[in-house]
C-alpha beads as a LAMMPS data file, in Angstrom:
LAMMPS data file: protein, C-alpha beads

86 atoms
85 bonds

1 atom types
1 bond types

-500.0 500.0 xlo xhi
-500.0 500.0 ylo yhi
-500.0 500.0 zlo zhi

Masses

1 110.0

Atoms # bond

1 1 1 237.134 406.502 49.450
2 1 1 239.604 408.273 47.174
3 1 1 238.134 410.520 44.419
4 1 1 239.767 411.888 41.259
5 1 1 239.829 415.652 40.508
6 1 1 236.744 415.529 38.267
7 1 1 234.766 413.575 40.887
8 1 1 233.903 410.950 38.268
9 1 1 235.952 408.052 39.629
10 1 1 236.845 406.714 43.021
11 1 1 238.514 403.796 44.738
12 1 1 236.806 401.995 47.595
13 1 1 239.106 400.350 50.115
14 1 1 237.577 397.461 52.046
15 1 1 239.707 396.556 55.053
16 1 1 237.665 393.343 55.472
17 1 1 235.656 391.330 52.987
18 1 1 233.141 388.970 54.599
19 1 1 232.643 387.113 51.300
20 1 1 236.271 385.991 51.368
21 1 1 236.566 385.123 55.044
22 1 1 236.668 381.312 54.660
23 1 1 237.949 381.089 51.087
24 1 1 241.363 380.102 49.748
25 1 1 242.144 380.428 46.058
26 1 1 244.246 377.757 44.366
27 1 1 247.651 379.106 43.324
28 1 1 246.820 378.739 39.615
29 1 1 243.811 381.103 39.982
30 1 1 245.548 383.902 41.872
31 1 1 245.038 387.230 40.045
32 1 1 242.740 385.443 37.560
33 1 1 239.631 384.700 39.616
34 1 1 237.926 387.587 41.411
35 1 1 235.875 385.570 43.884
36 1 1 234.055 388.577 45.352
37 1 1 233.064 390.077 41.996
38 1 1 229.473 389.848 43.236
39 1 1 230.159 393.079 45.137
40 1 1 230.844 394.918 41.850
41 1 1 227.576 393.635 40.412
42 1 1 225.626 394.866 43.426
43 1 1 227.276 398.310 43.261
44 1 1 226.609 398.598 39.506
45 1 1 222.987 397.538 39.913
46 1 1 222.317 399.942 42.780
47 1 1 223.837 402.909 40.988
48 1 1 221.952 402.113 37.786
49 1 1 218.710 402.373 39.784
50 1 1 219.865 405.910 40.612
51 1 1 220.383 406.590 36.874
52 1 1 224.183 406.311 36.987
53 1 1 225.997 403.923 34.651
54 1 1 229.361 402.986 36.140
55 1 1 232.242 400.643 35.490
56 1 1 233.209 398.720 38.590
57 1 1 236.232 396.429 38.897
58 1 1 238.558 394.909 41.443
59 1 1 242.099 396.272 41.454
60 1 1 243.338 394.502 44.571
61 1 1 241.959 391.609 46.581
62 1 1 243.021 390.211 49.940
63 1 1 242.481 386.719 48.496
64 1 1 245.314 387.441 46.052
65 1 1 247.676 388.405 48.868
66 1 1 247.006 392.156 48.858
67 1 1 246.691 393.975 52.183
68 1 1 243.201 395.304 51.406
69 1 1 240.496 394.817 48.834
70 1 1 240.324 397.782 46.433
71 1 1 237.392 398.383 44.090
72 1 1 237.587 401.035 41.347
73 1 1 234.412 402.878 40.252
74 1 1 234.220 405.097 37.165
75 1 1 231.150 407.071 36.097
76 1 1 230.451 406.383 32.423
77 1 1 227.079 408.054 31.901
78 1 1 224.264 409.808 33.718
79 1 1 221.088 408.223 32.404
80 1 1 217.977 410.277 31.729
81 1 1 214.650 408.581 32.133
82 1 1 211.898 409.761 29.850
83 1 1 208.298 409.828 31.030
84 1 1 205.293 409.845 28.746
85 1 1 201.959 411.424 29.611
86 1 1 199.081 408.972 29.641

Bonds

1 1 1 2
2 1 2 3
3 1 3 4
4 1 4 5
5 1 5 6
6 1 6 7
7 1 7 8
8 1 8 9
9 1 9 10
10 1 10 11
11 1 11 12
12 1 12 13
13 1 13 14
14 1 14 15
15 1 15 16
16 1 16 17
17 1 17 18
18 1 18 19
19 1 19 20
20 1 20 21
21 1 21 22
22 1 22 23
23 1 23 24
24 1 24 25
25 1 25 26
26 1 26 27
27 1 27 28
28 1 28 29
29 1 29 30
30 1 30 31
31 1 31 32
32 1 32 33
33 1 33 34
34 1 34 35
35 1 35 36
36 1 36 37
37 1 37 38
38 1 38 39
39 1 39 40
40 1 40 41
41 1 41 42
42 1 42 43
43 1 43 44
44 1 44 45
45 1 45 46
46 1 46 47
47 1 47 48
48 1 48 49
49 1 49 50
50 1 50 51
51 1 51 52
52 1 52 53
53 1 53 54
54 1 54 55
55 1 55 56
56 1 56 57
57 1 57 58
58 1 58 59
59 1 59 60
60 1 60 61
61 1 61 62
62 1 62 63
63 1 63 64
64 1 64 65
65 1 65 66
66 1 66 67
67 1 67 68
68 1 68 69
69 1 69 70
70 1 70 71
71 1 71 72
72 1 72 73
73 1 73 74
74 1 74 75
75 1 75 76
76 1 76 77
77 1 77 78
78 1 78 79
79 1 79 80
80 1 80 81
81 1 81 82
82 1 82 83
83 1 83 84
84 1 84 85
85 1 85 86
């Protein structure tokens, strides 16, 4: 994990991606289809349950010929839940 100075963004490096283990992308979809984008959805959903709205995106993917899979996370907003008295 590599954080920025403000601690509001980080990059996650995944040396292995089990979702892509038996997958080959056609040449015409390289750098256009992010097959493992499900991982970003899971990360976004989990952090939203903790009241953190983030942007999550793939920057590198082993399926596209990169050495590692790299996911970029950026904090956009800290959500505040309001409770009403019954």
